[in-house]
VEXLUMRO-639839 format. One line per 10 residues: number of its first residue (from 1); their letters; for each residue x, y, z of N, C-alpha, C, CB. Coordinates in pm, whole numbers. Glycine has a CB too. Example, Ala and Ser with C-alpha at 12.3 -4.5 7.8 and 13.67 -1.06 7.14 Angstrom:
1	as	1319:-569:780:1230:-450:780:1320:-330:780:1131:-447:905 | 1285:-225:708:1367:-106:714:1290:3:787:1408:-60:572
//
This chain:
1	aivsdsgltd	16368:10726:15780:16337:10794:15657:16461:10820:15573:16267:10924:15687 | 16454:10806:15446:16565:10824:15349:16559:10971:15304:16554:10721:15222 | 16671:11045:15314:16683:11177:15273:16769:11178:15131:16752:11263:15393 | 16715:11238:15035:16791:11246:14906:16898:11348:14917:16699:11283:14786 | 16989:11342:14822:17097:11436:14819:17050:11578:14811:17184:11406:14706 | 16945:11594:14726:16897:11738:14724:16835:11777:14844:16803:11765:14617 | 16769:11686:14918:16700:11718:15038:16811:11751:15150:16602:11596:15079 | 16914:11674:15149:17026:11699:15249:17091:11824:15219:17132:11588:15248 | 17107:11853:15090:17170:11991:15054:17081:12098:15091:17202:12006:14901 | 16958:12093:15084:16873:12197:15121:16871:12214:15282:16733:12169:15061
11	fvrqaamfkk	16879:12102:15348:16891:12109:15497:17019:12180:15529:16890:11966:15564 | 17127:12140:15468:17259:12201:15505:17260:12346:15477:17376:12136:15430 | 17205:12392:15366:17198:12531:15323:17114:12609:15427:17135:12544:15179 | 16998:12547:15467:16917:12618:15564:16978:12626:15699:16787:12555:15576 | 17053:12522:15745:17123:12522:15872:17232:12638:15868:17188:12378:15898 | 17305:12649:15763:17410:12747:15733:17353:12880:15748:17469:12730:15593 | 17241:12907:15690:17168:13034:15677:17124:13064:15821:17040:13025:15572 | 17072:12971:15885:17031:12997:16022:17138:13043:16121:16972:12877:16073 | 17245:12982:16106:17372:13015:16184:17418:13157:16147:17491:12908:16151 | 17404:13205:16026:17456:13334:15985:17362:13443:16009:17493:13334:15846
21	vkpgdanvdg	17232:13424:16008:17139:13538:16028:17114:13567:16170:17008:13513:15961 | 17096:13692:16193:17078:13755:16331:16937:13801:16349:17174:13878:16353 | 16896:13796:16481:16763:13869:16495:16769:14008:16452:16714:13868:16636 | 16652:14052:16381:16641:14177:16323:16687:14188:16178:16712:14266:16403 | 16748:14065:16130:16798:14071:15994:16682:14033:15898:16923:13974:15975 | 16600:14127:15871:16481:14100:15791:16509:14057:15650:16396:14219:15788 | 16613:14105:15587:16649:14073:15445:16736:13960:15447:16715:14189:15371 | 16775:13893:15562:16852:13776:15561:16982:13780:15497:16783:13679:15505 | 17059:13892:15524:17195:13897:15457:17306:13878:15556:17216:14032:15383 | 17269:13854:15684:17362:13827:15789:17408:13937:15870:17471:13767:15738
31	kvtvsdvvyl	17347:14053:15840:17382:14182:15906:17250:14253:15951:17466:14277:15807 | 17257:14328:16056:17140:14413:16085:17175:14559:16062:17090:14392:16230 | 17121:14615:15950:17149:14746:15900:17016:14811:15864:17245:14740:15778 | 17033:14936:15821:16915:15015:15768:16847:14950:15655:16957:15152:15723 | 16918:14848:15582:16859:14783:15480:16742:14699:15535:16959:14704:15408 | 16751:14641:15648:16647:14569:15717:16529:14653:15743:16696:14515:15844 | 16553:14782:15787:16441:14867:15814:16362:14896:15683:16490:14997:15879 | 16442:14919:15578:16386:14946:15443:16309:14827:15389:16499:14983:15344 | 16354:14696:15423:16288:14574:15385:16152:14564:15451:16373:14455:15421 | 16147:14598:15580:16031:14587:15654:15925:14697:15609:16066:14598:15800
41	vnylfkggpe	15981:14815:15581:15893:14918:15537:15825:14886:15404:15966:15045:15526 | 15909:14825:15317:15865:14786:15182:15750:14675:15199:15992:14730:15094 | 15766:14581:15292:15670:14480:15321:15546:14540:15379:15728:14378:15413 | 15555:14620:15483:15447:14673:15547:15364:14773:15473:15491:14727:15659 | 15435:14857:15382:15357:14964:15319:15350:14961:15170:15408:15091:15358 | 15439:14878:15110:15445:14875:14956:15421:14738:14907:15584:14924:14901 | 15377:14647:14986:15339:14507:14929:15470:14426:14890:15241:14525:14794 | 15577:14451:14956:15705:14382:14926:15703:14242:14987:15828:14464:14982 | 15804:14163:14964:15801:14022:15004:15792:14001:15157:15924:13954:14951 | 15726:13902:15194:15694:13880:15329:15833:13833:15395:15573:13771:15342
51	pwlmysdang	15860:13900:15512:16005:13853:15573:15967:13725:15666:16088:13987:15675 | 16071:13662:15697:16063:13550:15794:16043:13616:15933:16197:13457:15790 | 15927:13564:15998:15891:13616:16122:16005:13610:16225:15773:13546:16170 | 16070:13495:16233:16177:13467:16326:16286:13570:16328:16235:13337:16296 | 16320:13617:16205:16425:13727:16198:16378:13862:16197:16505:13715:16081 | 16251:13885:16163:16200:14018:16147:16134:14070:16266:16109:14024:16038 | 16088:13985:16366:16011:14036:16480:16116:14091:16589:15916:13917:16541 | 16159:14214:16557:16277:14273:16644:16221:14290:16783:16336:14421:16587 | 16108:14330:16806:16055:14365:16947:15996:14235:17024:15937:14480:16934 | 15993:14118:16949:15953:13996:17025:15806:13986:17060:16030:13989:17152
61	dskvtvsdvv	15718:14042:16982:15578:14026:17012:15506:13933:16906:15511:14167:17017 | 15582:13854:16840:15536:13749:16752:15464:13802:16632:15448:13657:16826 | 15481:13929:16593:15419:13991:16474:15519:14075:16404:15297:14076:16511 | 15495:14105:16277:15579:14196:16215:15502:14320:16185:15640:14138:16093 | 15523:14428:16253:15457:14557:16235:15542:14669:16238:15359:14578:16331 | 15492:14790:16236:15569:14909:16232:15650:14921:16359:15481:15029:16213 | 15612:14863:16468:15669:14851:16594:15822:14796:16572:15578:14754:16685 | 15830:14691:16488:15960:14632:16474:16046:14732:16395:15952:14492:16403 | 15990:14806:16301:16077:14914:16234:16119:15008:16334:16005:14991:16121 | 16047:15065:16421:16080:15151:16519:16187:15101:16610:15966:15183:16589
71	ylvnylfkgg	16167:14971:16646:16264:14909:16734:16415:14898:16678:16212:14772:16766 | 16409:14868:16539:16535:14852:16465:16598:14989:16452:16512:14787:16322 | 16515:15091:16424:16560:15240:16418:16627:15278:16543:16439:15339:16395 | 16562:15249:16654:16604:15272:16782:16744:15211:16816:16502:15221:16869 | 16758:15089:16775:16887:15008:16802:16988:15070:16703:16869:14836:16777 | 16956:15091:16578:17062:15136:16481:17107:15278:16512:17010:15129:16331 | 17019:15369:16547:17057:15504:16559:17038:15574:16688:16992:15573:16466 | 16986:15498:16789:16967:15565:16923:17038:15479:17027:16810:15584:16960 | 17107:15371:16990:17173:15289:17101:17083:15194:17175:17233:15380:17202 | 16965:15171:17121:16861:15078:17179:16911:14937:17191:16735:15076:17093
81	ppakfvvgdk	16831:14859:17246:16873:14710:17263:16867:14633:17136:16782:14636:17365 | 16962:14546:17108:16944:14464:16991:16815:14375:16989:17062:14377:16979 | 16785:14324:16872:16669:14234:16864:16700:14102:16914:16619:14222:16726 | 16623:14021:16965:16650:13891:17013:16551:13788:16952:16644:13891:17166 | 16598:13665:16921:16503:13564:16884:16410:13533:16995:16571:13442:16842 | 16280:13516:16974:16179:13478:17060:16103:13365:17024:16098:13578:17078 | 16096:13262:17107:16011:13147:17082:15905:13145:17191:16093:13014:17079 | 15779:13162:17157:15678:13166:17249:15684:13302:17314:15690:13053:17345 | 15720:13298:17442:15744:13421:17519:15887:13416:17590:15628:13440:17628 | 15977:13340:17528:16110:13337:17580:16217:13375:17484:16139:13207:17630
91	pf	16285:13482:17508:16398:13517:17425:16517:13431:17429:16438:13643:17456 | 16589:13407:17328:16716:13334:17334:16814:13385:17239:16698:13191:17310
//
């Protein structure tokens, strides 16, 4: 298959973003902070933009729910475990 310059540019941009983004980084800014908690609360309760599941599923249950908000708050303010990327049932 032939990839156009714009397609290649998009691929490179997405690959760079994936490398920068961390599990729990709901707003995809490269950091896990209280801003990610606010982003998820906005999505869940205020009709805000849908986050990427891969980055927002902090507790690894393959859903974005209030449990992910609680998980991130626990991590940020109570010394809980960091979020992990989960594919199927395997964290990585």
